[in-house]
C-alpha positions, 0 to 999 in steps of 0.5 A, a space after each residue: 270037221 267044222 271050222 267053228 270047232 278049230 279054236 276049241 282047245 281040244 280040237 286045237 291040240 288034236 290039230 297040233 299033234 296031227 301036223 306035228 306027226 306030218 312034220 309041218 309044225 316042227 322041224 324047219 324053216 324054208 330058207 331058199 325055197 320061196 313058199 308064196 309069191 308075195 307077202 302083204 303086211 298091215 299094221 302099226 309101229 311093230 311092223 312099220 319099216 319106213 312108211 312114217 318117215 316122211 310124215 309129220 308125226 312123232 311116231 317115227 324111228 328113222 334115227 339112231 339108235 334105232 336100227 343099230 343091229 339092222 344091216 341098213 341102219 335106221 330105216 324106220 323100224 321100231 326096233 334095234 334090228 328086224 321086226 317080226 314080219 321081217 323075220 317071217 319074210 326070211 322064213 318064207 324064202 324071200 331074199 330081200 325084206 318086203 318094201 314099205 309102201 312109201 318106197 314103192 309108190 310108182 309101181 316099183 318092186 311090188 310083185 313080192 309084196 308091200 308093207 303098209 304098216 304105220 306107226 301110231 295107227 289103229 283099227 279106228 281112224 282117230 287112234 294116235 292122232 295126238 302124235 301126228 299123221 299116221 295111216 289107219 287100217 282104212 288108209 292102208 287098205 286104200 294104199 293096197 288098192 293102189 298096189 293092186 291096180 299097179 299089179 293089174 297093169 303090170 300083168 297086162 290089164 289082166 284082172 283075173 291073173 292078178 286075182 289068181 296071183 294075190 290068192 296065193 300070197 300071205 297077208 299079215 295084219 297086226 293092229 289094235 295096240 294103239 287103239 288101247 295105248 293111244 286111244 282107250 287108255 288116254 281118257 284126257 285125249 279120247 272119249 272112248 273109255 267114257 263111251 264103252 266098257 272094255 267089253 263093248 270096246 273090244 266088240 266095236 274094234 272087232 266088228 270094224 276089223 272084221 269089215 276091213 278084213 272082209 274088204 281085203 278078202 272081197 275086193 283084193 283077193 286075200 285068201 291066206 291071212 294071219 292076224 296077230 293078237 296083242 301083247 301084254 301092253 300092261 307090262 310095257 315100261 312106258 305103261 307101267 311108268 305112266 299108269 303105275 303097276 297094279 298092287 301086287 303085280 309088276 304090270 297094269 293088270 286092268 290094261 292086260 285084262 282089256 287086251 285079253 278081251 280083245 284077243 278073245 274077240 279076235 279068236 272068235 273073229 278068226 273062227 267066224 271068217 273061216 266058217 263063212 269064207 270057206 275058200 280062205 283061211 285066217 289064223 290067229 297068232 297068240 302073241 300074248 301067250 308067246 311073249 309071256 312065255 318068252 319072259 320066263 326064258 333065262 336068256 331074257 335077263 331084263 324084262 321090265 326096262 328098255 334097252 335104249 335110253 328113254 326120256 322122262 323116266 320111261 313115261 315116253 315111248 321112243 329112244 332118245 336120239 343118238 343115245 347109246 343103248 345097252 350093249 347086251 341087247 339080246 338079253 333085253 325083252 324091250 328095245 324102247 319103252 313099248 316096242 320089243 327087241 329083235 331077240 323077242 321078235 325072233 322068239 315070236 316069229 319062230 313060234 308063229 311060223 312053226 308053232 311049238 304049242 297048240 296055243 301058239 297059233 289057231 288053227 294052224 301056223 304060218 308055215 302050214 298057211 303058206 303050204 295050203 292050196 286054196 285055189 
């Protein structure tokens, strides 16, 4: 079967049934069994676990009430508790959460992986610059190079051993959100919406992302890569409050439409990478559809408002410092005016690790990606 067919809906459905019968899609998480030796994470605020804490930026979450449900309290995670990648690291069998790059400078604690994600960052270098310092995807790749060089030193200057080790790891990348909400849809600060149509912008983003991911493959040994698509940004409380909902809709439809154009490009990119890089496997996690389905679950009783108090009638994004959040946090879809609650993160992490629908992931889910032998 050719890789170019894998994201075709009919073939995807066939693969889902095939893996379901074999027991690898449904069933269990692998607590206690380490599925891969290391987990490397690239992304923005949804994945950030402290890389922005020491940076001069507004995009940081190292204060209460952030982390109110996280064992260590406010660590820089933009949630009340665990992020999607924190939960996935548990499913992969890691005893501790993957450390931030900021906490591993000097080479400590890198063998199990590193989290490079930076709040406010994007695929494009200028994205998020109005909020202050951040580490773009290109910067995160440079930080990964530092980690790889340190790893080579730890393995006795043995580059081949380091490459073999890195080939077995899982890589997660989740960027693009800020390229829209902190770039394209801020026309007073960024020119991109005057330069590109939504279709053109999605193509430009996907082309740059492709180059970055190929660098991760060619230079740093990445062979198992999960790409997380964008959620319904047009439904976020901050976006609705600042832009105004579309007539007849609870969301800003033109923003969701633009997001879906990018997501479709991302699926095409996964198909292209799998076709051309035959010793690697890239997968697409359909966050848009998974999160959309979550909003229909009765356990999420509030899907259009943040759990924590946010200033200026939700037109700002982050929780107001030291304010008391809602007590029923598991019933809220959003934690602040943009970021998801831990309950929502758990829903998405579960469906990305063990897909429950053929549209959740493409062509396989993260549990199957972890089990693949590509070396």
